[in-house]
N, C-alpha and C positions, 0 to 999 in steps of 0.2 A: 559615663555619657550624661548622667544628670547635671554634672558641671558644665558640660559642653551646652546643653539646652539653656541652662540658666544664664550662661554667658551671652548667647546669642539673643535671648530675650531682652538683654540690656541694650543692644544695638538701636541706633536711632534709624537705621535703615528699615524699609519695609521688606521682609523676607516672606515670600510665599511659602505654601505647603511644599510645592513642587521643589523650590530652592532648598528647603530644609531636608527634604528627602534626599536630594542630590548631596548636599553637604555632609549628611550622615553616611550616605553610601561611600562617599570618597574618604571619609574620616580615616579608616585604617590605612590607607595609601599615604594619607598626610602624616599619620603617626610614623609610618615606615621611613618617609622621606626625612622627618625631623630626627629620627634615631640615627639614620645614616649620614646626615649632613649638618645637623645641629639647627637647621632652619627650614622653612618651606618659603620658596621664593615665589614672587608673582608670576614668573614665567612658568613655574611647575603648577601653580593653580590655574593658570590659563590652560595648560596642557590636560588638566583634569575637568576642564570645563566648569570650574568653580565660577559663578556669577560675580561680577564686579558691582557691587552696590553702590559705588561711588562714581558713576560714569560721567557725571557732570563736572568733575574735578578739572579745574583749568591748569593744573600743573603741568609744565612743559617737559619735566624731566621723566626719563624711562621709569617705569613702575618700581622696579627694584632699587632705584637710585633716590627715591622720594623719602622724605622723612619717614621715620617708622610709624608714627601715628597715622599716615596716609596709606600704609600697606595693608591689605586684606590679611596676610599671613600674620600680622601682629595680633589681630583680634582673633584668629583661630587658635594661636598659639597660647593664649592666656590661660 
């Protein structure tokens, strides 16, 4: 988990304490999804109520079809 916290501190988005607690709480489920499917999709993160820290993104593509660097799951999977 230390690597997770270190990675999240590198994010430019402002992550509240409550958001971080939610991320930590949902982390085991995201690990399970990663092991089962090889990725955690944006739709799966939505289902887990993971906040979208890039809400002002004007990209018109569906979240799972956006460039990888625009997907929350990529940051979580690092």
